[in-house]
Structures are given as structure tokens and as C-alpha cells.
N, C-alpha and C positions, 0 to 999 in steps of 0.2 A: 351867461344865461343860466339861471339857478331854477331848475324844475323841469321835468320832461313830460307834464300833462299836456293837455290840448292848448292851453294857454301859452306855455312855454314853446311848444313845438310850432305853433302858428307863427308866433312872433319870430323864432329862429329862422324858419324857411323863408318868411317874408324878407328878412334882413339879408338872409343869404342870396336871395334873388336879386336884391337891391345892390349886390356887389360887395357886401361886408363879411369879412371873416368871423365866424360865429364859433364859440366853443360852449357847448351845453353840458351841464353837470346834472346828472340824475342819481339820487342816493339809491334807488331800488335797482334791481338787476333787469327791468323792463321798462319800456315807455308807456305813456298813456294815463298815468296817474290813476284817478278814480275810474276811467274808462278804460281799463286794462284787462287783460287775461293773463292766465298762468296755467301750469300743468300740475295736476295732483299726483301724488305719489303713485297711483294706479295708471297714470299715463293719459288721463281724460284732460282735454283742454276745457276750461271753464273760463267764462267772463266774470269780472269782479261783480257786475250786475248788468243785465241786458241793457244796453243803450240803443235808443232809436232816433232818427231824424225825421223831420216833417218838410214837405215841400216848400213851407215859408222860411226855412233855415238856409238862407242864401250864403252865408259867409262859411258855414260848415261844408256846404256842397261846394264852395269854391276852394277851400282848403283840401278836401278829398281829391279834388281834380288836380291841384297842384302837385300832391305827392303820389299820384298814380293810383288812388284808392276807389275812385268813383265807380269802377265796374264791379267793386266789391259789396255794393249797397243795392240791395233788391227792394223796389217800391211796389206798394199794394195800394189800389184804389178802392177797395172794399174794406170797411171796418166791421169787424166781427164781434158780436157780444152774445153772452149767455147769462141766463138765470141760474140759480143753484140747482133747479131741477132739470136744468138741460135745454130749456126752450131757447131758441136761437133768434137772433135779430141782425140784420145788416144795415149800414148806412153807406151810401156812395153818392157819386155826382152824376147828374143827368144833364141833357142839352138844354140847360136854362142859363141865363146870365146871373152872375153873382149879384146879390147874395142868395138868390133863389134856387141854385143848382143842386141843393141837397133837400129841397122842400119835398120833392115827390117821395124820396127815400124816407125822410123823417115822417111824413103823414102816415106812411105804411108801417112804420116801425112798431112791432107787436108787443114790446116790452114797456111801453108807456101807455097810460090810458089818455082819453081826449082831454080831461082836465089838465093833466100834466103837459100835454103837447100845446095846448092854447096859451098856458102860463108861459113856457119856454119861448114859444113864438113871439109873444109880447116883448119879452126882455131882448131877445135877439133882434128884433126890429128896432128897438130902443137903441141898440149898440150900433146897428147897421146905419140907421138915419142919421146919426151923429158922427158918421165916419170913424168910429172906433173911441169917440171921445164924448161919452155922455155928459150933458152939462150939470148932472146931479152929483157929480164925483168931486169932492173937495180938492181944491188945488193946494192946501195947506201942507205942511211937511207931515203931519200925522195921518190924514187920509182917513178912510173907513175900510172895514173889512169886507171881502167878498160876501161873505154870509150875510152880513147887514145890508148890503146891496141888494142881494136876491130877496131877503124878507121885505124890503122897501117895495119891491117890484112884484110883491104877492106870488112869489113861487110856492108851488105846492110841495108838500113834504116829498112826494114821489119824484117830482122834477128835481128837487135838490139832491136827493139821495142816488137817483138812477141815471141823471144826466150831469148836472153841473158838477158834483163831487166827483163823479167817475172820471170825467176828463180832466179836472183841474187838479185834483191830488195828484194824479199821475204826472201831469205836465209840470207842476211846480213843487212837487214834493212837500206839500204842507196841507194842514187842514183849513177848510174854508174860513173859520172864524180867526185864523192867524195870517190870511193872505190879504195883501193890499189890493182892493178892489181893481186899482188901474192895470195890475198885472193879470188878474182874472179875465178882465174884460179884453186886454191886448191878445190873450191867447186865442179868444173866439174870434176876434177881428181879423187877425193875420192869418190863423189857421183855417177858419170856416166861412168867413163872410167877405172878406175884401177880394178874394180871388178863388178861381176854381181849383187851382192846383195846390193851395196852402195846406190842405188836410192830409195829403198823400203821405203814407207812412213808409219810411225807409229803414229796413232792418239789414244789418251786416250778415252776409252769407258765408263769414269766415270769423274765427276768433277775433275779438276786438283788437288783441295785439298785433295781428297780421295788418291792421289797416296802417300801421305807422312804419312798415318795413320802408316805404319811400322816403320817409322824413330823413332817416340816415343819409341816404344816397344824395338826396336834394342839398343837404348841408355840405357833405363830405366833397362832393364834386364841385363845390366853389370854395374849397380850401379850408372848411371848417371841421369840427370835430363834435361827436357825441361820445360822452364818457358815462358809462353806467357804473353802479356801486361807487359813485363819487359824491358822498355827502359832504356837506359844508358845517363849519362851526359857527360862522358869521362874518358880517361885513366889517372891514376897518374903516373907521371914519375919522377925519382930521377936520377940524373946524366943522364946515358944513358940506363936506365933499367925501365921497366914497373914494378911498385910495387902493382898496383891494379886498379880496374875499378869502377867507382862511379855510382850508380844507381839513377834513377830519384827520388827515395825515400829517397835518401841521404845515404843509407846504402853503403859499400864498399865490393866488392867481390875480394878475392886474389886467385891466381893460380900459378902454377910452369910455365904454358905457356898460352898466349892469341892469340886467333885467330880473327882478325877483318874481318867479312865477310860482309861489307857494301859498298854502292856506293862509287865511287872515290870522289865525292864531299863532302861526309859526313866525310870520314877518317879524313882529316886534322882539322875539327872541334872538334874531339875527343881527339886531343893532344894539349899540351900546344903551344900557338901561337909562343913563342919565340924559342921553340924547332923545330917546322915546319920551321920556317924561316931559320934555319941552315942546313936543311936537303933537298937537291935538289930532293932526291926520292918523297918526299911529296909535294914540290913546282911544280914539273913538271906534277903532276896529273891535274893542271888547264889547260893543253894544250891538255887534252881528250875532244873531243867534243862528244855531245850526238845527237841521232836522235828519232823521235817520231814513236809510233805505235798507230793505232785507231782500236778499236774493235767495231763493231755494231751488237747488238742483237734484233732480230726481231721475234715476235710470230704472227702467222696467224691462222685464225679459221679454215683452211682446209689445206691439203696437197698440196704443191706447187713445190716439188723437190723429185726426185726418187733417184738420185745419192747420194752417201755418202758424196762426196765433189766435188767442182769444182774449176778450176784455170781459171780466166778470163782474156782475152786478151783485149787490147784496151780499158780498163775501170779503172776508179778511184779505184773501189772495185777490190781487187786482188784474194781473196779466199772466197768461200762460203762453209760452213761446215753444214751438215743436221744433226744437234745435236739430233733432235728426233730419227733418225735412228741410229746414232753412239752412243748415250747413252741410248736409249730404254726409253726415259723420257716420263712420263704419267701424268705429272702435268702441269698445266697453271694456273697462278694467285692463286696458293695454292690449287686449287681443281682439282677434275677428269675431264678430258675433253674428247671429243669424239675422236675416232681414226683419224679423218680427220684433226685435229689440228697439226701444226707444228712450231718448233723452228729452226731458222737458226742463225748462228754466221758468220759474215763477218769480215774479216781481211783486214787492209790497212796498208802496211809498208812504212817508210819513208814519213809519211803523213804530211809534212810540210804545205801544203796548206790547210789542215783540222783543223789545230790547232786554228786558230782564229774564225772558223764557229761555229754557234750554233748547238745544239743537233738536232733541228729540220730540219735544213739546211742539215745536214749530212745524216739523215734519209731518207729525200725527194730525195737527190741526189742517194743513193744507191738504193732505190726502184724503181726510174725512170731507172736505169742501169739493174736492175734485170727484168724488164718487158719484155725485149727481150729475155733474157737468160732463164728464166721461166715464160713462157706465162700464167700458171695458176695464177700467182699473180694478173693479171689483174682482175680477178673475186674473189679474196679473200680479206678478211678484215683484216687489221693490228690490231690485239688485243692490243699489247704493243711493244714499242721499246725503247732501251736505247743505250747511247754511252758511251764508256770508252775510254777515252784519256790518253795515257802514253806519256807525252811529252818528258821525257827523258828516254825512254825505254831501249836503248842500246848505247854503246859507238860506235862512228862512225870509221870504219876501213878505216880511210884516209891514204893515203900514208904518211909515215913517223910517224904515231902514235905509232908503235911498240916501238920506242925509249923511249916512256914516260911510258911505262908498266913496273912495278916494278916485281921483283922476290917475290916469297912467303916468303921468310926470309927477314924481313925489317932490316934496320939498327939499330933499337932499341932492345936491349937484351930482349928476352922473347916474342917479338910481331911478330906475323906471319900474312899474308895477304892471303885472299882467295876472289875471284870474278872473273867473266869473263873479267874484265878489266886488271887482272893481266896478267903476261907473260906466256901464255900457248900454243903459237903456233896456237891457234884457235881465231877466231873472236867472237863477243859477242852473244853466243848461249847457250843452255842449255848444250851442251856437253863440251863448253869451261868453264862453271860455274862448272861442276863436276870434269873436269880435274884440275881446280885450287884447289878445295877442297882436292882431292887426292894428289897433290903436297905439299899443305900445311902440310897436315898429314905426309907425307914422310919426309919433312924437319924438322918437330919436332921430329920424331922418329930417324932420323939421328943425330940430335943435342944430343939426349939421349943416343946415342951409340948403339941402337937397330934398325938399318936400316930395313926397310920393303917396299916392292914394292906394290903399288895399281894400279898405272897408267896402263891402258890397252893399247896394241898396236893397231895401225890402222889395218883395214882389210887388208891381204896381197894382192898384186896385183896378177891378174891371166892372163892366156891366154898370148896373145901378149904384154899386159900391163906389165906383170911380166918380160919379156925380156928387153923391153925398160926401165923400172924402174931400172933394174940392171945396165944398161948403163949410166944412168944420174948421 
């Protein structure tokens, strides 16, 4: 098993539970891949970027349960929004059948005008009554963008900017004019329309790295190993079969099956160049584009925020997480602080415009935006701030990108693939990563003649949505 991100971990845990001895090699000193955390020189635990889950992420929930991390996720039923001047709005579910369960909250939402709401309602009804599969989405390989679909359905500027864009850019880490409409529509069907519980947001109440403590034990107790700082140079291939993997120290590991849970741009580098040149599956990976995410971490000398999190409208900053409240942190700069201190983490998805900007410029931009949202910041002192840029955080769910995503069973005998970029039916998310890991494990067990099912079904549609889904 090469790679200790969610894809590699979920595959390794599944195979270990199926009775197979697993050895996982991770080049970094920690597990989690892009969903990891580490300690700054001052002693602060920071996440690479705040990751969240939703109620519709059934496989991620299953993985957390398997490794004993389910209790480390805190779920919220109310979504909190704010405009730049600090006006608040909430959305939540009421006792109505899906897809009407959020209708009352939506009708009262103060941050959209009635023209916006009518336009949004029309489009959501279109998605719902077609069971998440509107008939006007092309089924060919190229498809259409989400922005083009919204314009076709006469969405107002305010509806696009303050509703569709706010949700989809965060969910898919891409701009609306680069998102395949099928994925954008799928987000709203699975999270907001098909079931009452799909939209619930789950936020880890510990640093992300703490979620994977149980992975090592789950693998080790079944005779396996997890090796950190164990990079590899590449796979050894004879004919059309993997015969081993060479580690950076020159040693060679051999196994019955190999799982490459690495980014799509790294995989071809681990295989012989002449072999890659003959395999369209590997050559086509260069057609997958990536998009960036920026995380901004701010420590203040006093409390400036009371909510656990906020989604911001009309701002570069998209999410603000109150890490002091969520994690119950009591440390700042490695020492005890007074109760008034606070640590916030900000997330900006599809952050193309921030990539060339300096750390200080980004921090100043974010603080200037937060002054209207969180007025207490005006009287607070910024004790410390840092910026973490993931310039290739996720693959872009562009129209046509699915044709380049490979199956988990590769054309090389003995080599299987895991990663959210493989063919999972989901975009680049933690749920997609776990799905890929489970699918890789299933493919190996099927190849062994001992098939086993790990992949969890989506939440079943409820209420009127169940009727419409059955007709689609």
C-alpha cells in the first residue's frame, strides 16, 4: 500500500479486516495526506485545511466508525451565513418531508430577495422532480458547466452569487464555469433534496491527524504495518506485472498485490516511462486539472466570534471556523492563555487569485473582510497568523473529466489504484477518497476469488423525493 491519505488508509483498513496482512508506506511523518494536521514551531496544532463531512457522506462515516473516530465528529443541524456587514441568516430542517424540509427556513432566509428565492426554488424543483437527474443535462462525455445550466434556468445574479456559488465552490473546490453540471446537481440532490439528513455538517472536534490514530491499530492488530517516512522510488515491472516496489533507501518490497494511493501526477512517475507511454490509462491522467485551496490560521488575544462556524457571502473568505470552540483548545504559542484568546481557521476554495499573493497580503485581506462580520476583531490583537496554500488540492470536476478517471483495477497485473481522482461516481472529496479505497479493496478481493462488499449505499431518498427518484 503506497500512500497514507484517506484512500490508502480506507483500503488498508478494509483489506486488514478481510484477513489480509497489509504493509502501508507513507513518505510523510504523519497520516492523512491532504486531510492531515501538524504542529507549528510554537506548539500549535493546525490542520492542513479544515475538512468537513456531510450527512450524505455514508462511506466516510463508515470509515470513521471502523477506526473509532466517529465520536470525534460533531454534527450541526443549522447552517450559519453572514454578509460582509455582519447580517446573519440560518438554514435548517423542519418537520416536513423531503425535499420540503428546508422550505420554511429558506423562505425566511434574509440574505436573498424574493426574486432570488423564486429563481432558486424553480431550479431546485427541477432537480427534485427528476430525482437528481434533470433531462436537460447532456449525457455525452463533454457535458455542460454548472454556470451554463443555471443560466439556462434563468437564475438571478444574486441567486448565483449568494446561493449556488457559495455552496458549490466550497463543496467542489472549483468555479461554476468549470464544474460539470452533473456534479453540481448531484451535490444539491444528495445533500439538500433527497433526504432530511443529507445536509447536516460534521466538523472534527480534534486536529485532523487525531482521526487516524485508530487506523494504525486496526492494521497492526491484524498483523500489518504502517511505516512513516517511507518514501518509494517506483514500481518494478516485468512484462505486464508488478514484481516489487523500490523504496528510497534502495530496498525492495514485494507483495501479492500493490495499491497505489498517490496523486494522479505522481503515479506515472512511479512506473517505467516506456510502459506508461504504451498505456492510455496512465497517459490520460495528464488531462486531469487541479484547483487550489487556501487555509488561513489566525490567533487573536481575545474572543472575537461566538458561533462555531460561519459561511460568508460576497467575500473572498468563504468559511470561518471557531477552532477554540470546536476543539476546546487552551494553548496558544505553546503556553497557557487566558480564556479570552481565540483561534480561527478560514478556508478559501478555488483560490486561484490568492496563489501568487504573499502570506501577509492574504492575512490582511482576510482580516479586513472579517472586521464587518466579526466587529470584535477591530479591538483585538492578532497574535499570530499563518497561511497554508494547497495549489493542487483537488482535481477539477470539469465537464468531460470523468472519461480520464481510471478504474481501481489497473491494466498492470497486481497493481490497483486508489484516490479520489479514480472512478468513484463522486468528485474530489473525502467521501470520494474513501469510496476509492473501498472499491480498490473490493477489486483485490474479487481477484482473489473471495468477493466482499465494503462500499456503502447512499442515503435512501425520502418523502416526495423517494417517489420522484423511483421514476427517474
